[in-house]
Every structure is written in structure tokens, then in C-alpha cells.
C-alpha positions as MATLAB code, in Angstrom:
seq = 'MGEANGTYRKLRLMDPAAMARAVARMAREVVEAAGGVDGFALVGIRTRGVPLARRLALEIEKAEGVRVPVGLLDITLYRDDLTTVASSPVLKRTEILFPVETKTIVLCDDVLYTGRTVRAAIDAILDFGRPRRILLAVLVDRGRRELPIEAQLVGKKISTSATEVVSVTFKETDGEDDVWLLDRHTEPAAARKGKSAPKGARKTPAKKTPARAGKPVPKAAPKARPRGKR';
ca = [
      15.779   30.381   26.147;
      12.756   29.058   24.690;
      12.323   25.403   23.193;
      14.592   24.895   20.282;
      13.479   23.305   17.075;
      15.074   19.481   16.611;
      14.979   18.792   20.223;
      12.399   17.050   22.607;
      11.999   17.351   26.555;
      13.885   15.074   28.357;
      13.919   16.253   31.975;
      11.722   18.891   33.882;
      14.073   21.241   35.967;
      11.696   23.174   37.333;
       7.887   24.160   37.474;
       6.698   27.552   38.507;
       6.433   26.889   42.274;
      10.404   25.747   42.081;
      11.171   28.940   39.867;
       9.121   31.348   42.601;
      11.353   29.459   45.333;
      14.593   30.173   43.531;
      13.941   33.848   42.611;
      12.999   34.497   46.268;
      16.162   32.854   47.402;
      18.191   34.956   44.939;
      16.681   37.985   46.041;
      17.697   37.604   49.447;
      21.157   36.730   48.111;
      21.542   39.709   46.328;
      20.523   42.059   48.785;
      23.588   39.867   51.410;
      26.004   40.176   48.063;
      25.461   43.660   47.424;
      25.742   44.804   51.171;
      22.350   46.096   51.623;
      19.575   47.716   48.920;
      21.512   50.899   48.728;
      24.068   51.503   45.393;
      22.767   49.208   43.546;
      20.978   48.157   40.435;
      19.533   45.259   38.372;
      19.930   44.704   34.775;
      18.395   42.214   32.700;
      19.733   40.938   29.433;
      17.666   40.647   27.047;
      15.396   38.826   26.203;
      14.698   36.398   29.419;
      17.090   38.374   31.786;
      14.405   41.169   31.757;
      11.936   39.045   33.707;
      14.491   37.338   35.958;
      15.588   41.078   37.283;
      12.012   42.311   37.690;
      10.883   39.549   39.562;
      14.125   40.023   41.933;
      13.223   43.418   42.003;
       9.568   42.975   43.290;
      10.997   40.062   45.928;
      13.325   42.884   47.109;
      10.790   45.188   47.461;
       8.689   43.149   49.455;
      11.372   42.006   52.112;
      13.193   45.636   52.212;
      10.529   48.041   51.306;
      12.873   49.467   48.762;
      12.176   49.623   44.966;
      15.468   49.051   43.522;
      16.746   50.503   39.956;
      15.760   48.033   37.180;
      17.733   48.570   33.203;
      16.996   46.952   30.376;
      20.277   45.408   28.077;
      20.085   44.522   24.542;
      23.863   42.907   23.725;
      23.596   42.267   20.333;
      26.240   44.660   18.735;
      28.542   43.756   21.221;
      28.640   39.669   20.346;
      31.694   38.148   18.919;
      29.811   35.987   16.209;
      27.751   38.978   15.298;
      28.947   38.466   11.522;
      28.053   34.961   11.751;
      24.535   35.535   12.772;
      22.720   37.597   10.471;
      23.518   40.226    7.826;
      20.919   42.664    9.432;
      20.710   41.770   13.317;
      17.415   42.675   15.078;
      18.322   45.564   17.768;
      16.133   45.836   20.747;
      15.926   48.513   22.991;
      18.536   49.131   26.141;
      16.928   51.402   28.440;
      19.790   51.919   31.751;
      17.949   55.615   33.057;
      20.583   55.667   35.994;
      24.015   56.115   36.360;
      26.218   53.128   36.485;
      29.241   54.596   38.209;
      29.914   54.024   42.067;
      27.030   51.329   41.539;
      27.089   47.900   41.943;
      24.982   46.321   38.861;
      23.812   43.073   38.985;
      23.349   41.592   35.704;
      20.550   38.982   35.408;
      20.225   36.266   32.427;
      18.278   33.004   32.652;
      20.750   30.665   31.530;
      24.695   30.658   32.175;
      26.400   28.140   29.752;
      29.744   29.579   27.426;
      30.031   32.992   29.278;
      30.093   34.154   25.995;
      26.454   36.652   26.149;
      27.619   37.660   29.593;
      30.787   39.007   27.982;
      29.144   41.003   25.274;
      26.732   42.677   28.621;
      29.985   43.680   30.446;
      31.601   45.519   27.234;
      27.866   47.111   26.957;
      27.811   48.064   30.387;
      31.114   49.713   30.582;
      29.837   51.924   27.248;
      27.580   53.781   30.264;
      30.502   54.424   32.838;
      32.739   52.209   35.161;
      30.717   50.441   37.742;
      31.981   50.106   41.591;
      31.375   46.437   40.540;
      29.576   43.833   38.454;
      28.051   40.487   40.010;
      25.981   38.239   37.775;
      22.815   36.214   38.535;
      21.403   33.347   36.592;
      18.200   31.360   36.971;
      20.400   28.060   35.460;
      24.020   27.880   35.348;
      24.644   24.329   32.896;
      28.312   24.458   33.070;
      30.300   23.864   29.936;
      32.052   27.593   29.838;
      34.173   29.033   27.053;
      35.497   32.111   28.978;
      36.504   32.414   32.590;
      32.992   33.800   33.881;
      30.979   32.530   36.499;
      27.904   33.424   38.165;
      27.671   35.049   42.187;
      23.868   34.367   42.449;
      22.637   30.614   40.919;
      18.988   29.593   41.159;
      19.967   25.714   39.950;
      23.354   24.674   38.878;
      23.486   21.298   36.726;
      25.554   19.435   34.622;
      24.930   19.089   31.006;
      26.331   17.428   27.479;
      26.730   19.382   24.379;
      23.427   18.220   22.995;
      21.319   19.149   25.767;
      19.685   22.448   25.691;
      18.122   24.256   28.672;
      15.038   25.738   28.194;
      13.577   28.623   30.630;
      10.188   30.373   29.900;
       8.808   33.062   31.646;
       4.890   34.100   31.815;
       5.767   37.741   30.730;
       7.939   36.528   27.402;
       6.395   32.882   26.411;
       3.285   32.829   28.475;
       4.352   30.182   31.308;
       7.010   29.412   33.850;
       8.608   26.502   32.984;
      12.454   24.917   32.808;
      13.386   21.782   30.750;
      16.503   19.991   30.107;
      15.827   19.375   25.951;
      18.137   17.086   24.421;
      18.733   17.550   20.389;
      18.554   13.953   19.681;
      15.575   13.289   16.906;
      13.340   11.497   19.477;
      14.271    9.057   22.752;
      14.480    5.544   21.970;
      11.278    4.561   23.606;
       9.161    6.686   21.008;
      11.373    4.697   18.322;
       9.956    1.309   19.182;
       6.699    1.580   18.721;
       7.229    3.225   14.731;
       5.462    1.001   12.227;
       7.845   -0.181    9.320;
       7.655    2.641    6.348;
       5.324    1.998    3.304;
       7.095    0.099    0.436;
       8.735   -2.401    2.903;
       9.077   -6.061    1.658;
       7.194   -7.705    4.629;
       8.708  -11.292    5.882;
       6.687  -14.225    4.237;
       5.164  -16.128    7.128;
       6.698  -19.382    8.210;
       4.461  -22.559    7.732;
       3.515  -24.406   10.644;
       4.655  -27.887   10.719;
       2.236  -31.063   11.239;
       1.738  -31.872   14.994;
       3.736  -35.145   16.022;
       1.693  -38.145   16.436;
      -0.787  -37.375   13.533;
       0.601  -38.946   10.167;
      -0.088  -36.724    6.871;
      -2.481  -38.644    4.902;
      -1.191  -39.736    1.676;
      -2.512  -38.789   -1.722;
      -4.766  -41.452   -3.254;
      -2.499  -43.568   -6.166;
      -3.330  -42.626   -9.659;
      -5.776  -45.487  -11.181;
      -3.683  -47.036  -14.389;
      -5.606  -46.957  -17.502;
      -6.755  -50.196  -18.740;
      -5.640  -51.280  -22.226;
      -8.281  -52.122  -25.016;
      -9.479  -55.715  -24.810;
];
């Protein structure tokens, strides 16, 4: 996912080089998990699972000399919160141009969180047929699962709080490769310290500096008594 409104960048999890290394390692692990390059396909969950699936396919082709089929999957209509998200959901194209029966399907997504997106993706895949098995590859696993779903292939695994967000961006979808840990707090404490007082706030009056010790304060001259008329 990209950056969410009302968040600030807390920690950089991966730079472009780290992302490339993670994808290259995951590509090797995909081939091992699938038992070779024959009989499996990569399916990217829209939106940012698609560039991950395509990059994995390129790395596999470099190493094995075989182009693995890649599919695109939109899970909008399979979401369990569809009725609460929008009255008119935006549907994107699903492209699975190969039979899924007897194949190992490797679902690809950028972040694994509650597991609900993956559950929806599995339901969508099963509508195309009965695969031999389904594996899950994610760039970041942030924990905090709500369903009993785990990834077999992970680029980076971290622990997060409920207020934190993992932001993954790809050049293909966002113009840059980056992975950041965001927080939903309005701003870090360090940024709040430097803020000036708001307009209209009452200023505290400055204290008067007491006279220095050793120097007597000069007394006012006594007033002259008025002389009476003779």
C-alpha cells in the first residue's frame, strides 16, 4: 500500500537496493517451494501485488531461463467488508489466461496484515478452478492476523502496533521503490516542541529584575514644606 493520510514516516524498512535483494531471494525460494519451474504460476493481487509478481517472474527467468505465467487478480467483489467500503465499488481487470487446475498458484501481495485480503483472493482463485495448491508470497509481513493465514515466502517480517501502517511503493505504480513504517499519530513529539504559541494566546508578563545586592536603591528627595505667609 501507499502512504495513508494523517500519517508520518517513522522508520524506513527497505530502500530500493534492499527491495531488489528481497525479491531476488524470494524468486529462488518460490522455485524451491514449487519444486521447480514447471507447473506453477504467479498471481498478483491488485494493486501492488502485481508489480511484485512481475518482478518475481523476471528474476526466475534470469536464473532458470523460463518465463513463468503471471496473472492479475482483483478481489473487490470477494471482500468481506464490501458493503461498508463503498456503494459503487471500483472494479479492476482480472487477467488469468491459463488454467489453474493441477497448478501451484503463488499469490503475491505487498503487505500481509489481517489476512482478509488473502482470504478473498483464495475465494477468487477457486472460482477459476481447483489448483493443486496455493502458496503466498508477500514483500512485508507485519503480523496482527485476524484469520489463520500465513505466508510461505516473505521478504521482510516485522512486528507492528495497531496505529502503525506499512507503506510499500513500486516504480510501476507509484514512481519509486520504497518501504516505510508510518504512524497514525499526528506528528512525532520532536516536531511539536518547536511550535510557536498560537495566535491570541496570552503572554506571561516578564518578571522585574531585582536590584543587585550592595547597591542601595536611591531614595526619592523629600518634598519641600510650603512656607506660610508672614
